[in-house]
DRENDO-592244 format. One record per residue (C-alpha): residue in three letters; x, y, z; residue number from 1. Coordinates in Angstrom, 1 decimal, padded with zeros to 4 digits, always signed. Layout:
residues N
+---------+--------+--------+--------+-----+
! residuo !      u !      v !      w ! num !
+---------+--------+--------+--------+-----+
!     ALA !      X !      Y !      Z ! NUM !
...
+---------+--------+--------+--------+-----+
***
This chain:
residues 335
+---------+--------+--------+--------+-----+
! residuo !      u !      v !      w ! num !
+---------+--------+--------+--------+-----+
!     UNK ! -000.2 ! +010.1 ! -011.3 !   1 !
!     UNK ! -003.6 ! +010.6 ! -009.6 !   2 !
!     UNK ! -004.0 ! +009.7 ! -005.9 !   3 !
!     UNK ! -007.0 ! +009.7 ! -003.6 !   4 !
!     UNK ! -006.1 ! +010.4 ! +000.0 !   5 !
!     UNK ! -009.1 ! +009.8 ! +002.4 !   6 !
!     UNK ! -009.2 ! +010.5 ! +006.1 !   7 !
!     UNK ! -012.8 ! +010.2 ! +007.3 !   8 !
!     UNK ! -014.2 ! +012.4 ! +010.1 !   9 !
!     UNK ! -015.7 ! +011.3 ! +013.4 !  10 !
!     UNK ! -013.7 ! +008.0 ! +013.7 !  11 !
!     UNK ! -010.9 ! +009.3 ! +015.9 !  12 !
!     UNK ! -008.2 ! +009.0 ! +013.1 !  13 !
!     UNK ! -004.8 ! +009.4 ! +014.9 !  14 !
!     UNK ! -003.7 ! +011.6 ! +012.0 !  15 !
!     UNK ! -006.5 ! +014.0 ! +010.7 !  16 !
!     UNK ! -009.1 ! +013.3 ! +013.3 !  17 !
!     UNK ! -008.8 ! +016.8 ! +014.8 !  18 !
!     UNK ! -008.3 ! +020.1 ! +013.1 !  19 !
!     UNK ! -006.4 ! +020.1 ! +009.8 !  20 !
!     UNK ! -003.5 ! +018.0 ! +011.5 !  21 !
!     UNK ! -003.4 ! +015.9 ! +008.2 !  22 !
!     UNK ! -002.5 ! +018.9 ! +006.1 !  23 !
!     UNK ! +001.3 ! +018.0 ! +006.3 !  24 !
!     UNK ! +000.3 ! +014.6 ! +005.0 !  25 !
!     UNK ! -001.5 ! +016.2 ! +002.1 !  26 !
!     UNK ! +001.5 ! +018.4 ! +001.4 !  27 !
!     UNK ! +003.8 ! +015.2 ! +001.4 !  28 !
!     UNK ! +001.6 ! +013.1 ! -000.6 !  29 !
!     UNK ! +000.7 ! +015.8 ! -003.0 !  30 !
!     UNK ! +004.3 ! +016.3 ! -003.8 !  31 !
!     UNK ! +004.4 ! +012.7 ! -005.0 !  32 !
!     UNK ! +001.6 ! +012.9 ! -007.5 !  33 !
!     UNK ! +000.2 ! +015.1 ! -010.4 !  34 !
!     UNK ! -003.4 ! +015.4 ! -008.6 !  35 !
!     UNK ! -004.3 ! +014.8 ! -005.1 !  36 !
!     UNK ! -008.0 ! +014.1 ! -004.7 !  37 !
!     UNK ! -009.0 ! +014.5 ! -000.9 !  38 !
!     UNK ! -011.9 ! +015.1 ! +001.3 !  39 !
!     UNK ! -012.3 ! +018.4 ! +003.2 !  40 !
!     UNK ! -011.5 ! +016.8 ! +006.6 !  41 !
!     UNK ! -007.9 ! +016.2 ! +005.6 !  42 !
!     UNK ! -007.1 ! +020.0 ! +005.1 !  43 !
!     UNK ! -009.8 ! +021.9 ! +006.9 !  44 !
!     UNK ! -008.4 ! +023.8 ! +009.9 !  45 !
!     UNK ! -010.6 ! +026.8 ! +010.7 !  46 !
!     UNK ! -008.7 ! +029.9 ! +009.8 !  47 !
!     UNK ! -006.1 ! +027.7 ! +007.9 !  48 !
!     UNK ! -006.2 ! +025.4 ! +004.9 !  49 !
!     UNK ! -002.6 ! +024.4 ! +003.6 !  50 !
!     UNK ! -003.7 ! +022.1 ! +001.0 !  51 !
!     UNK ! -001.1 ! +021.9 ! -001.9 !  52 !
!     UNK ! -002.0 ! +023.6 ! -005.2 !  53 !
!     UNK ! -002.6 ! +020.2 ! -007.1 !  54 !
!     UNK ! -005.4 ! +019.3 ! -004.7 !  55 !
!     UNK ! -008.9 ! +018.5 ! -005.8 !  56 !
!     UNK ! -011.2 ! +019.3 ! -002.8 !  57 !
!     UNK ! -014.0 ! +016.9 ! -002.8 !  58 !
!     UNK ! -016.8 ! +016.4 ! -000.4 !  59 !
!     UNK ! -016.9 ! +012.8 ! +001.0 !  60 !
!     UNK ! -020.3 ! +011.6 ! -000.6 !  61 !
!     UNK ! -019.2 ! +013.2 ! -003.8 !  62 !
!     UNK ! -016.0 ! +011.4 ! -003.7 !  63 !
!     UNK ! -017.9 ! +008.1 ! -003.1 !  64 !
!     UNK ! -020.2 ! +008.8 ! -006.1 !  65 !
!     UNK ! -017.0 ! +009.7 ! -008.1 !  66 !
!     UNK ! -015.2 ! +006.3 ! -007.3 !  67 !
!     UNK ! -018.6 ! +004.4 ! -007.9 !  68 !
!     UNK ! -018.5 ! +005.7 ! -011.6 !  69 !
!     UNK ! -021.7 ! +007.8 ! -011.0 !  70 !
!     UNK ! -020.3 ! +011.1 ! -011.8 !  71 !
!     UNK ! -017.1 ! +012.7 ! -013.1 !  72 !
!     UNK ! -015.4 ! +015.8 ! -011.8 !  73 !
!     UNK ! -014.5 ! +018.9 ! -013.7 !  74 !
!     UNK ! -011.8 ! +021.2 ! -012.3 !  75 !
!     UNK ! -012.8 ! +024.9 ! -012.6 !  76 !
!     UNK ! -010.6 ! +028.0 ! -012.8 !  77 !
!     UNK ! -012.9 ! +029.6 ! -010.2 !  78 !
!     UNK ! -016.2 ! +029.0 ! -008.5 !  79 !
!     UNK ! -018.8 ! +031.3 ! -007.5 !  80 !
!     UNK ! -019.4 ! +030.5 ! -003.9 !  81 !
!     UNK ! -022.8 ! +031.2 ! -002.1 !  82 !
!     UNK ! -022.2 ! +031.4 ! +001.8 !  83 !
!     UNK ! -025.4 ! +030.6 ! +003.8 !  84 !
!     UNK ! -025.7 ! +031.7 ! +007.3 !  85 !
!     UNK ! -028.3 ! +031.6 ! +010.1 !  86 !
!     UNK ! -027.5 ! +035.1 ! +011.1 !  87 !
!     UNK ! -025.7 ! +037.7 ! +008.8 !  88 !
!     UNK ! -023.5 ! +039.5 ! +011.3 !  89 !
!     UNK ! -020.2 ! +041.2 ! +011.6 !  90 !
!     UNK ! -018.4 ! +037.9 ! +012.0 !  91 !
!     UNK ! -019.6 ! +036.1 ! +009.0 !  92 !
!     UNK ! -019.4 ! +039.3 ! +006.7 !  93 !
!     UNK ! -015.9 ! +040.0 ! +007.8 !  94 !
!     UNK ! -014.9 ! +036.3 ! +007.3 !  95 !
!     UNK ! -016.0 ! +036.4 ! +003.8 !  96 !
!     UNK ! -014.5 ! +039.8 ! +003.1 !  97 !
!     UNK ! -011.3 ! +038.5 ! +004.5 !  98 !
!     UNK ! -011.3 ! +035.5 ! +002.3 !  99 !
!     UNK ! -012.2 ! +037.7 ! -000.8 ! 100 !
!     UNK ! -009.2 ! +039.9 ! -000.3 ! 101 !
!     UNK ! -006.7 ! +037.4 ! +000.8 ! 102 !
!     UNK ! -007.6 ! +034.4 ! -001.7 ! 103 !
!     UNK ! -009.3 ! +036.4 ! -004.6 ! 104 !
!     UNK ! -012.6 ! +034.3 ! -004.2 ! 105 !
!     UNK ! -015.9 ! +035.2 ! -005.7 ! 106 !
!     UNK ! -018.4 ! +034.9 ! -002.9 ! 107 !
!     UNK ! -021.8 ! +036.3 ! -001.6 ! 108 !
!     UNK ! -023.7 ! +035.8 ! +001.6 ! 109 !
!     UNK ! -027.3 ! +034.8 ! +002.1 ! 110 !
!     UNK ! -029.3 ! +034.7 ! +005.4 ! 111 !
!     UNK ! -031.5 ! +031.5 ! +005.7 ! 112 !
!     UNK ! -035.2 ! +032.0 ! +006.2 ! 113 !
!     UNK ! -035.3 ! +028.8 ! +008.2 ! 114 !
!     UNK ! -032.3 ! +028.4 ! +010.4 ! 115 !
!     UNK ! -030.2 ! +025.3 ! +009.8 ! 116 !
!     UNK ! -029.9 ! +023.2 ! +012.9 ! 117 !
!     UNK ! -027.0 ! +020.7 ! +013.4 ! 118 !
!     UNK ! -027.1 ! +018.7 ! +016.5 ! 119 !
!     UNK ! -023.9 ! +016.7 ! +017.2 ! 120 !
!     UNK ! -024.4 ! +013.2 ! +018.8 ! 121 !
!     UNK ! -022.3 ! +010.1 ! +019.6 ! 122 !
!     UNK ! -023.4 ! +006.6 ! +018.7 ! 123 !
!     UNK ! -021.4 ! +003.5 ! +019.3 ! 124 !
!     UNK ! -018.2 ! +005.7 ! +019.9 ! 125 !
!     UNK ! -018.5 ! +007.5 ! +016.6 ! 126 !
!     UNK ! -019.5 ! +011.2 ! +015.9 ! 127 !
!     UNK ! -022.8 ! +011.7 ! +014.2 ! 128 !
!     UNK ! -025.8 ! +014.0 ! +014.5 ! 129 !
!     UNK ! -029.2 ! +015.2 ! +013.3 ! 130 !
!     UNK ! -029.8 ! +017.9 ! +010.8 ! 131 !
!     UNK ! -033.0 ! +020.0 ! +010.6 ! 132 !
!     UNK ! -033.9 ! +022.7 ! +008.1 ! 133 !
!     UNK ! -031.7 ! +021.4 ! +005.2 ! 134 !
!     UNK ! -034.7 ! +020.9 ! +002.9 ! 135 !
!     UNK ! -035.6 ! +024.4 ! +003.3 ! 136 !
!     UNK ! -032.0 ! +025.5 ! +002.7 ! 137 !
!     UNK ! -032.0 ! +023.6 ! -000.5 ! 138 !
!     UNK ! -035.2 ! +025.1 ! -001.7 ! 139 !
!     UNK ! -034.1 ! +028.7 ! -000.8 ! 140 !
!     UNK ! -030.8 ! +028.5 ! -002.6 ! 141 !
!     UNK ! -032.3 ! +027.0 ! -005.8 ! 142 !
!     UNK ! -033.3 ! +030.6 ! -006.5 ! 143 !
!     UNK ! -029.7 ! +031.7 ! -006.7 ! 144 !
!     UNK ! -026.8 ! +031.2 ! -009.3 ! 145 !
!     UNK ! -023.7 ! +029.7 ! -007.7 ! 146 !
!     UNK ! -021.2 ! +026.8 ! -008.3 ! 147 !
!     UNK ! -020.3 ! +025.9 ! -004.6 ! 148 !
!     UNK ! -022.0 ! +026.3 ! -001.3 ! 149 !
!     UNK ! -020.3 ! +027.1 ! +001.9 ! 150 !
!     UNK ! -022.3 ! +026.7 ! +005.2 ! 151 !
!     UNK ! -021.5 ! +028.8 ! +008.3 ! 152 !
!     UNK ! -023.9 ! +027.8 ! +011.1 ! 153 !
!     UNK ! -023.6 ! +026.8 ! +014.6 ! 154 !
!     UNK ! -023.5 ! +023.3 ! +015.8 ! 155 !
!     UNK ! -025.5 ! +022.4 ! +019.0 ! 156 !
!     UNK ! -023.3 ! +020.6 ! +021.5 ! 157 !
!     UNK ! -023.0 ! +020.6 ! +025.2 ! 158 !
!     UNK ! -020.4 ! +022.9 ! +026.5 ! 159 !
!     UNK ! -018.8 ! +020.2 ! +028.7 ! 160 !
!     UNK ! -018.7 ! +017.8 ! +025.8 ! 161 !
!     UNK ! -016.5 ! +020.2 ! +023.6 ! 162 !
!     UNK ! -014.4 ! +021.2 ! +026.5 ! 163 !
!     UNK ! -013.7 ! +017.6 ! +027.5 ! 164 !
!     UNK ! -012.7 ! +017.0 ! +023.9 ! 165 !
!     UNK ! -010.2 ! +019.7 ! +024.0 ! 166 !
!     UNK ! -008.7 ! +018.5 ! +027.4 ! 167 !
!     UNK ! -008.8 ! +014.9 ! +027.0 ! 168 !
!     UNK ! -008.9 ! +014.1 ! +023.4 ! 169 !
!     UNK ! -011.0 ! +011.3 ! +021.7 ! 170 !
!     UNK ! -013.4 ! +011.5 ! +018.8 ! 171 !
!     UNK ! -013.8 ! +015.0 ! +017.5 ! 172 !
!     UNK ! -017.6 ! +015.4 ! +018.5 ! 173 !
!     UNK ! -018.7 ! +018.0 ! +015.8 ! 174 !
!     UNK ! -017.2 ! +016.4 ! +012.6 ! 175 !
!     UNK ! -019.7 ! +013.7 ! +012.3 ! 176 !
!     UNK ! -023.0 ! +016.1 ! +011.9 ! 177 !
!     UNK ! -021.0 ! +018.2 ! +009.5 ! 178 !
!     UNK ! -020.4 ! +015.3 ! +007.4 ! 179 !
!     UNK ! -024.3 ! +014.3 ! +007.6 ! 180 !
!     UNK ! -025.2 ! +017.8 ! +006.6 ! 181 !
!     UNK ! -022.8 ! +018.1 ! +003.7 ! 182 !
!     UNK ! -024.0 ! +014.9 ! +002.4 ! 183 !
!     UNK ! -027.7 ! +015.6 ! +002.5 ! 184 !
!     UNK ! -027.3 ! +019.0 ! +000.9 ! 185 !
!     UNK ! -024.7 ! +017.9 ! -001.7 ! 186 !
!     UNK ! -026.8 ! +015.0 ! -002.8 ! 187 !
!     UNK ! -029.9 ! +017.4 ! -003.3 ! 188 !
!     UNK ! -028.1 ! +020.3 ! -005.0 ! 189 !
!     UNK ! -025.5 ! +018.1 ! -007.0 ! 190 !
!     UNK ! -022.9 ! +020.7 ! -006.1 ! 191 !
!     UNK ! -019.9 ! +021.0 ! -003.9 ! 192 !
!     UNK ! -020.8 ! +021.7 ! -000.4 ! 193 !
!     UNK ! -018.8 ! +022.2 ! +002.8 ! 194 !
!     UNK ! -019.6 ! +023.2 ! +006.5 ! 195 !
!     UNK ! -017.8 ! +025.4 ! +008.9 ! 196 !
!     UNK ! -019.1 ! +025.9 ! +012.4 ! 197 !
!     UNK ! -019.6 ! +029.2 ! +014.1 ! 198 !
!     UNK ! -020.4 ! +030.3 ! +017.7 ! 199 !
!     UNK ! -018.7 ! +027.4 ! +019.7 ! 200 !
!     UNK ! -019.9 ! +028.0 ! +023.4 ! 201 !
!     UNK ! -016.9 ! +027.2 ! +025.5 ! 202 !
!     UNK ! -017.2 ! +030.0 ! +028.1 ! 203 !
!     UNK ! -013.9 ! +031.3 ! +029.4 ! 204 !
!     UNK ! -011.9 ! +028.2 ! +028.3 ! 205 !
!     UNK ! -008.3 ! +029.6 ! +027.6 ! 206 !
!     UNK ! -006.1 ! +026.8 ! +027.9 ! 207 !
!     UNK ! -003.0 ! +025.3 ! +026.0 ! 208 !
!     UNK ! -004.4 ! +022.3 ! +024.1 ! 209 !
!     UNK ! -003.0 ! +019.5 ! +022.0 ! 210 !
!     UNK ! -001.2 ! +021.0 ! +018.9 ! 211 !
!     UNK ! -003.6 ! +019.1 ! +016.7 ! 212 !
!     UNK ! -006.6 ! +021.0 ! +018.2 ! 213 !
!     UNK ! -004.8 ! +024.4 ! +018.6 ! 214 !
!     UNK ! -006.2 ! +026.3 ! +015.6 ! 215 !
!     UNK ! -009.8 ! +025.9 ! +016.9 ! 216 !
!     UNK ! -008.8 ! +027.7 ! +020.2 ! 217 !
!     UNK ! -007.6 ! +030.8 ! +018.4 ! 218 !
!     UNK ! -010.1 ! +031.0 ! +015.7 ! 219 !
!     UNK ! -013.3 ! +033.2 ! +015.8 ! 220 !
!     UNK ! -014.8 ! +032.0 ! +012.5 ! 221 !
!     UNK ! -014.3 ! +028.6 ! +011.1 ! 222 !
!     UNK ! -015.1 ! +029.1 ! +007.5 ! 223 !
!     UNK ! -011.9 ! +030.3 ! +005.8 ! 224 !
!     UNK ! -010.6 ! +026.8 ! +005.3 ! 225 !
!     UNK ! -014.1 ! +025.9 ! +003.6 ! 226 !
!     UNK ! -013.9 ! +029.2 ! +001.4 ! 227 !
!     UNK ! -010.3 ! +028.2 ! +000.3 ! 228 !
!     UNK ! -011.3 ! +024.7 ! -000.4 ! 229 !
!     UNK ! -014.4 ! +025.5 ! -002.5 ! 230 !
!     UNK ! -012.6 ! +028.3 ! -004.5 ! 231 !
!     UNK ! -011.5 ! +025.9 ! -007.0 ! 232 !
!     UNK ! -013.3 ! +022.6 ! -005.9 ! 233 !
!     UNK ! -014.1 ! +020.4 ! -008.7 ! 234 !
!     UNK ! -017.7 ! +020.5 ! -010.0 ! 235 !
!     UNK ! -019.9 ! +017.4 ! -010.5 ! 236 !
!     UNK ! -020.6 ! +016.5 ! -014.2 ! 237 !
!     UNK ! -022.0 ! +013.3 ! -015.9 ! 238 !
!     UNK ! -019.6 ! +010.5 ! -016.3 ! 239 !
!     UNK ! -020.5 ! +010.1 ! -019.9 ! 240 !
!     UNK ! -020.0 ! +013.9 ! -020.8 ! 241 !
!     UNK ! -017.1 ! +013.8 ! -023.1 ! 242 !
!     UNK ! -017.8 ! +017.3 ! -024.5 ! 243 !
!     UNK ! -015.8 ! +019.2 ! -021.9 ! 244 !
!     UNK ! -012.1 ! +019.4 ! -021.0 ! 245 !
!     UNK ! -010.4 ! +019.2 ! -017.6 ! 246 !
!     UNK ! -012.3 ! +016.2 ! -016.7 ! 247 !
!     UNK ! -011.3 ! +013.4 ! -014.1 ! 248 !
!     UNK ! -013.0 ! +010.0 ! -014.1 ! 249 !
!     UNK ! -012.5 ! +007.1 ! -011.7 ! 250 !
!     UNK ! -010.5 ! +005.2 ! -014.4 ! 251 !
!     UNK ! -007.9 ! +008.0 ! -014.1 ! 252 !
!     UNK ! -007.1 ! +007.2 ! -010.5 ! 253 !
!     UNK ! -004.0 ! +005.2 ! -009.8 ! 254 !
!     UNK ! -004.1 ! +004.4 ! -006.0 ! 255 !
!     UNK ! -006.1 ! +005.3 ! -002.9 ! 256 !
!     UNK ! -004.6 ! +005.9 ! +000.5 ! 257 !
!     UNK ! -006.6 ! +005.1 ! +003.7 ! 258 !
!     UNK ! -006.3 ! +005.1 ! +007.5 ! 259 !
!     UNK ! -006.1 ! +001.9 ! +009.2 ! 260 !
!     UNK ! -009.2 ! -000.3 ! +010.1 ! 261 !
!     UNK ! -012.0 ! +001.8 ! +008.3 ! 262 !
!     UNK ! -013.8 ! +000.4 ! +005.2 ! 263 !
!     UNK ! -016.6 ! +002.1 ! +003.4 ! 264 !
!     UNK ! -018.1 ! +003.0 ! +000.0 ! 265 !
!     UNK ! -014.7 ! +004.4 ! -001.4 ! 266 !
!     UNK ! -012.9 ! +001.3 ! -000.4 ! 267 !
!     UNK ! -015.5 ! -001.1 ! -001.9 ! 268 !
!     UNK ! -015.5 ! +001.0 ! -005.1 ! 269 !
!     UNK ! -011.7 ! +001.0 ! -005.6 ! 270 !
!     UNK ! -011.8 ! -002.9 ! -005.1 ! 271 !
!     UNK ! -014.5 ! -003.2 ! -007.6 ! 272 !
!     UNK ! -012.3 ! -001.4 ! -010.2 ! 273 !
!     UNK ! -009.0 ! -002.9 ! -009.2 ! 274 !
!     UNK ! -007.7 ! +000.4 ! -007.9 ! 275 !
!     UNK ! -004.9 ! -000.4 ! -005.4 ! 276 !
!     UNK ! -005.7 ! +000.6 ! -001.8 ! 277 !
!     UNK ! -002.7 ! +001.5 ! +000.5 ! 278 !
!     UNK ! -003.4 ! +001.4 ! +004.3 ! 279 !
!     UNK ! -001.5 ! +003.3 ! +006.8 ! 280 !
!     UNK ! -001.0 ! +001.5 ! +010.0 ! 281 !
!     UNK ! +000.1 ! +004.5 ! +011.9 ! 282 !
!     UNK ! -003.2 ! +006.2 ! +011.3 ! 283 !
!     UNK ! -005.2 ! +004.2 ! +013.6 ! 284 !
!     UNK ! -009.0 ! +004.7 ! +014.2 ! 285 !
!     UNK ! -011.7 ! +003.4 ! +016.4 ! 286 !
!     UNK ! -012.8 ! +000.9 ! +013.7 ! 287 !
!     UNK ! -011.5 ! -002.6 ! +013.0 ! 288 !
!     UNK ! -013.3 ! -003.3 ! +009.8 ! 289 !
!     UNK ! -010.5 ! -005.5 ! +008.5 ! 290 !
!     UNK ! -007.4 ! -007.4 ! +009.8 ! 291 !
!     UNK ! -003.7 ! -006.1 ! +009.4 ! 292 !
!     UNK ! -002.2 ! -007.7 ! +006.4 ! 293 !
!     UNK ! -005.5 ! -008.2 ! +004.7 ! 294 !
!     UNK ! -004.5 ! -009.5 ! +001.2 ! 295 !
!     UNK ! -006.8 ! -006.8 ! -000.4 ! 296 !
!     UNK ! -004.7 ! -004.0 ! +000.4 ! 297 !
!     UNK ! -001.1 ! -002.8 ! +000.5 ! 298 !
!     UNK ! +000.1 ! -002.0 ! +004.1 ! 299 !
!     UNK ! +002.7 ! +000.5 ! +005.1 ! 300 !
!     UNK ! +003.7 ! +001.7 ! +008.6 ! 301 !
!     UNK ! +003.3 ! +005.5 ! +007.9 ! 302 !
!     UNK ! +002.8 ! +008.3 ! +005.4 ! 303 !
!     UNK ! +006.5 ! +008.5 ! +005.0 ! 304 !
!     UNK ! +006.7 ! +005.0 ! +003.7 ! 305 !
!     UNK ! +003.6 ! +005.7 ! +001.6 ! 306 !
!     UNK ! +005.2 ! +008.6 ! -000.1 ! 307 !
!     UNK ! +008.2 ! +006.3 ! -000.8 ! 308 !
!     UNK ! +006.0 ! +003.8 ! -002.4 ! 309 !
!     UNK ! +004.4 ! +006.3 ! -004.5 ! 310 !
!     UNK ! +007.6 ! +007.7 ! -005.7 ! 311 !
!     UNK ! +008.8 ! +004.1 ! -006.6 ! 312 !
!     UNK ! +005.5 ! +003.6 ! -008.6 ! 313 !
!     UNK ! +006.0 ! +007.0 ! -010.3 ! 314 !
!     UNK ! +009.6 ! +006.2 ! -011.2 ! 315 !
!     UNK ! +008.7 ! +002.7 ! -012.4 ! 316 !
!     UNK ! +010.7 ! +001.1 ! -009.8 ! 317 !
!     UNK ! +009.6 ! -002.2 ! -008.2 ! 318 !
!     UNK ! +009.4 ! -001.5 ! -004.4 ! 319 !
!     UNK ! +011.3 ! -004.7 ! -003.2 ! 320 !
!     UNK ! +014.5 ! -003.9 ! -005.4 ! 321 !
!     UNK ! +015.2 ! -000.8 ! -003.1 ! 322 !
!     UNK ! +014.8 ! -002.9 ! +000.2 ! 323 !
!     UNK ! +017.4 ! -005.4 ! +001.8 ! 324 !
!     UNK ! +017.7 ! -008.3 ! +002.0 ! 325 !
!     UNK ! +016.8 ! -009.0 ! -001.7 ! 326 !
!     UNK ! +014.9 ! -012.2 ! -002.6 ! 327 !
!     UNK ! +016.5 ! -014.5 ! -005.1 ! 328 !
!     UNK ! +014.9 ! -014.6 ! -008.4 ! 329 !
!     UNK ! +011.9 ! -016.8 ! -008.6 ! 330 !
!     UNK ! +010.9 ! -019.4 ! -011.3 ! 331 !
!     UNK ! +007.6 ! -018.3 ! -013.1 ! 332 !
!     UNK ! +004.5 ! -020.1 ! -012.1 ! 333 !
!     UNK ! +001.6 ! -020.7 ! -014.5 ! 334 !
!     UNK ! -001.5 ! -018.6 ! -014.0 ! 335 !
+---------+--------+--------+--------+-----+
***
């Protein structure tokens, strides 16, 4: 069984809207399937990435293209990771060295000739941002051999904005611009890409925060989760390339699981291909793109129920037969 688990960034998901707080969900859902295909936001948590071993870590825009039948995915044994930074210093080098020694990754560092600028903004209550220098980045890295690109650069955001987020909650203000940058660069390079911020400016902020945000308070460098994710992240291959093994195509997907209220390219792609979509009511967002009990979707109250539904499907058990009361057997209707 192959399951797509999406939790978009920048829309204030109740679960997965902060810093890797959906990792327990990924571990639960991953235990119910053979392959768990998920976007980095689900498991990225600064110095931590607790994705289960059967995870396929796929950048959001690549996942969109995959579900739209525009590409297929090939699982490698290991990727060569190029880590680009604005400033090659003790922090970035030590972070890569730590990942090399603890994860066994193959990674090299490159200082950008033109610094990459990510400027976080908010628009209509959603996190977004502007990205400058990404074209120069793509041109520079084209001279190097690598399978996946990790980006460790600062995000420009007002100190009071990020502190307010840690104190009061709301939409994570930095995730949106990271998604914009990853999409632009991944589309251009046609390779797995993920971003981890460095150099948050929070002055002397040293407070106990919501557990969902805690890892960001204790982290000095935010790219370990990215390096772990990209270590064996699927590579992009042509949909019609049948010459290789370990290939996953959209028709191999059995079901997609989504938060409540959000509807985008992955949802439409699944509907177009008759892939069931399970919506988790408890994982609310700031979006209301569809009504509760929309007949296009399967609704569950929480991820625990979602896991039960997956186990029923995997066991060949019709879900209503394990619930009470039981409906009487119906007379068949003509189609």
